C-alpha positions as a printed Julia matrix, in Angstrom:
280×3 Matrix{Float64}:
 102.25   92.82  122.18
 102.76   96.05  124.18
 100.66   98.89  122.75
 102.15  101.98  124.42
 105.34  103.5   123.0
 107.06  103.49  126.36
 106.32   99.83  127.11
 107.18   98.73  123.55
 110.6   100.37  123.7
 111.2    99.15  127.26
 110.37   95.54  126.37
 112.6    95.73  123.31
 115.47   97.08  125.39
 115.02   94.33  127.96
 115.42   91.85  125.09
 118.57   93.52  123.83
 120.71   90.63  125.04
 123.1    92.38  127.4
 121.9    90.38  130.41
 122.51   87.12  128.54
 125.96   88.34  127.57
 126.77   89.02  131.23
 125.43   85.66  132.38
 127.34   83.81  129.65
 130.51   85.51  130.92
 129.76   84.22  134.45
 129.53   87.73  135.93
 127.16   89.15  138.5
 125.73   92.61  137.9
 127.98   94.03  140.62
 131.11   92.39  139.16
 130.36   93.86  135.75
 129.8    97.31  137.27
 133.11   97.18  139.12
 135.01   96.1   136.01
 133.36   98.87  133.97
 133.92  101.46  136.73
 130.16  102.13  136.95
 127.78  102.56  139.86
 126.33   99.11  140.54
 122.74  100.25  139.84
 123.6   101.18  136.25
 123.78   97.55  135.15
 120.3    96.82  136.54
 118.8    99.93  134.93
 120.18   99.01  131.51
 119.14   95.37  131.73
 115.6    96.26  132.78
 115.04   98.92  130.15
 115.07  101.84  132.6
 118.17  103.48  131.12
 119.13  103.38  127.43
 122.77  102.28  126.93
 125.03  104.58  124.94
 127.32  103.22  122.22
 130.2   103.49  124.71
 128.2   101.58  127.32
 127.63   98.71  124.89
 131.29   98.59  123.85
 132.4    98.58  127.49
 129.87   95.89  128.39
 131.07   93.67  125.55
 134.73   94.24  126.42
 134.18   93.26  130.06
 132.29   90.14  128.93
 135.07   89.3   126.42
 132.58   89.59  123.57
 133.89   92.5   121.52
 132.6    90.87  118.33
 129.02   91.4   119.5
 129.35   95.15  119.96
 128.48   96.36  116.44
 125.25   94.36  116.21
 124.15   95.33  119.72
 124.83   99.02  119.08
 122.74   98.89  115.91
 119.95   97.14  117.78
 120.03   99.68  120.63
 119.77  102.52  118.14
 116.78  100.89  116.42
 114.98  100.66  119.78
 115.37  104.39  120.3
 114.22  105.01  116.73
 111.1   102.92  117.37
 110.08  105.04  120.36
 110.8   108.35  118.63
 108.74  107.36  115.6
 105.65  106.71  117.72
 106.05  110.06  119.49
 106.09  111.78  116.12
 102.93  109.94  115.16
 101.09  111.18  118.21
 102.15  114.81  117.8
 101.62  115.47  114.11
  99.21  114.76  111.28
  99.77  111.85  108.95
 101.2   114.14  106.27
 104.46  114.22  108.19
 104.58  110.42  108.31
 103.99  110.18  104.57
 106.87  112.56  103.89
 109.35  111.21  106.43
 110.56  108.19  104.36
 111.38  110.31  101.29
 115.12  110.81  102.06
 115.49  107.04  102.63
 113.66  106.29   99.38
 115.82  108.76   97.46
 119.11  107.22   98.59
 117.99  103.6    98.2
 118.78  101.87   94.92
 117.43   98.38   95.69
 114.02   97.96   97.33
 113.01   94.48   98.49
 109.44   94.31   99.78
 107.16   91.66  101.27
 103.53   92.33  102.13
 101.0    89.75  103.29
  97.68   91.65  103.35
  98.01   95.09  101.76
  99.32   96.56   98.5
 102.61   98.41   99.2
 102.31  102.17   99.59
 104.54  102.83   96.58
 101.91  101.2    94.35
  98.68  102.46   95.95
  96.02  104.52   94.19
  94.54  107.66   95.73
  91.25  105.83   96.33
  92.99  102.97   98.12
  94.91  105.42  100.32
  91.74  107.33  101.2
  90.1   104.08  102.24
  92.97  103.21  104.59
  93.59  106.48  106.4
  90.38  107.3   108.36
  90.97  104.5   110.86
  94.5   105.71  111.56
  93.46  109.32  112.23
  91.21  108.05  115.0
  93.43  105.23  116.26
  96.52  107.43  116.59
  94.57  110.48  117.73
  96.03  112.81  115.1
  94.59  115.66  113.08
  92.65  114.64  109.98
  94.76  116.01  107.13
  93.42  113.58  104.55
  94.12  115.4   101.28
  97.61  116.51  102.3
  98.43  112.97  103.46
  97.11  111.37  100.26
  99.13  113.76   98.11
 102.27  113.23  100.18
 102.0   109.45   99.75
 101.39  109.81   96.0
 104.36  112.18   95.67
 106.78  109.69   97.17
 105.81  107.13   94.52
 107.98  109.01   92.02
 110.9   106.74   92.97
 109.21  103.88   91.12
 109.78  105.74   87.85
 113.5   106.25   88.52
 115.21  103.71   86.26
 118.28  103.61   88.49
 116.23  101.95   91.26
 114.99   98.35   91.31
 112.02   96.86   93.15
 111.81   93.18   94.04
 108.36   92.64   95.54
 106.54   89.58   96.88
 102.83   89.83   97.71
 100.52   87.23   99.15
  97.33   86.71   97.13
  95.45   88.15  100.13
  96.8    91.57   99.14
  94.72   91.35   95.96
  91.55   90.44   97.83
  91.42   92.85  100.77
  88.51   95.12   99.73
  89.6    98.42  101.26
  87.03  101.0   100.19
  84.86   98.45   98.4
  84.93   96.59   95.11
  85.35   99.6    92.81
  88.35  100.9    94.73
  89.95   97.45   94.76
  89.46   96.96   91.02
  91.13  100.33   90.41
  94.0    99.28   92.66
  94.48   96.0    90.84
  94.52   97.83   87.51
  97.26  100.04   88.9
  99.16   96.95   90.03
  99.01   95.49   86.51
 100.52   98.72   85.18
 103.31   98.63   87.75
 104.12   95.01   86.87
 104.98   96.04   83.31
 107.8    98.34   84.43
 111.3    96.98   83.63
 112.67   97.91   87.06
 109.91   96.07   88.97
 109.92   92.3    89.62
 106.6    91.55   91.29
 105.75   88.06   92.43
 102.5    86.85   93.95
 102.14   83.83   96.22
  98.86   82.05   95.3
  96.74   81.37   98.37
  96.66   77.58   97.85
 100.39   77.2    97.24
 101.97   74.31   99.13
 104.81   75.92  101.05
 107.21   75.59  103.94
 107.38   79.25  105.0
 104.84   81.94  105.9
 105.76   85.58  106.41
 104.22   86.68  109.71
 104.6    90.4   108.99
 105.31   92.68  106.07
 108.82   94.09  105.81
 110.87   96.33  103.52
 114.62   95.95  102.91
 116.49   99.05  101.78
 119.72   98.13   99.97
 121.81   96.08  102.41
 121.59   98.59  105.22
 118.12   98.67  106.76
 114.9    96.71  107.28
 111.67   98.46  108.3
 108.52   96.92  109.75
 105.41   98.55  111.14
 103.28   97.55  114.11
 100.05   99.36  115.04
 102.04  101.59  117.4
 105.55  101.92  116.04
 107.88  101.81  113.08
 110.68   99.36  113.82
 114.06   99.6   112.14
 116.56   96.73  111.96
 120.11   97.55  110.95
 122.3    94.97  112.7
 123.96   92.97  109.9
 123.17   89.47  111.18
 119.46   90.11  111.62
 119.22   92.01  108.34
 120.71   88.98  106.62
 117.92   86.81  108.02
 115.29   89.06  106.43
 117.07   88.75  103.09
 117.08   84.97  103.54
 113.37   85.0   104.39
 112.52   87.02  101.28
 114.51   84.61   99.12
 112.41   81.72  100.48
 109.17   83.63   99.86
 110.25   84.37   96.27
 110.44   80.64   95.71
 106.72   80.36   96.55
 105.66   83.16   94.19
 104.61   83.25   90.54
 105.93   85.95   88.22
 105.37   87.42   84.78
 102.4    86.11   82.81
 101.36   83.78   85.64
 101.23   86.68   88.1
  99.24   88.82   85.66
  96.74   86.0    85.11
  96.26   85.73   88.87
  95.51   89.45   89.18
  93.15   89.37   86.19
  91.33   86.38   87.64
  90.66   88.32   90.83
  89.45   91.31   88.79
  87.06   89.03   86.85
  85.69   87.63   90.1
  85.13   91.15   91.48
  83.37   92.3    88.32
């Protein structure tokens, strides 16, 4: 996986699919450029991630390739690539407090949260101790100013959406989330107690996939779905946004499969309590 923001965005742009669209249409790069009334080098720059295509570029490309139906998804994907690069630049220029506050407008306008995490308790449910245990590594890794207390408070402040009865939260956690001892045993026990409290809320449906469950699907990364408009994932270097309808639909389908592996209600609570007993 590329670890610099420039290479990550460039690789993602190369994978955008415009080259495949051209090849499927039986066009050379020069033929496409002539049909689009572009300089012939523009096609190569776009395909190789040197130049970011505008919305108009994508529409023109699709029209020349007789693939107008692909335009909306490709435009959304191109925008998400730019968003990925911008997010990393913000990370490297500011303290983590900014990052903790940046999702607030999205959280406020979202009514349905669908969340999958495979090794960490979601930020909306984290205790102050759990947050403090997580952040020191990221200050050093990202090379940003240590603004610990401001960052912890900013993350706690954004949890207010959980108590808004007009919003719903459908969450699937792997059992590993309950057993990752960030900050040590005492911190983890406090976090699990917080999770038990969250599970009792009427607007939260929290399922846990037991570690020994026989299954046919494994989530390779955590992801959050906001209404039916956006999916967000995080890598060590970037926040990636997916908004193209077809791909978003696949994340919804994946979460539905993962729900089928999870236990809910009293069974989920018993699983959390069993882990707490083991820790104590």
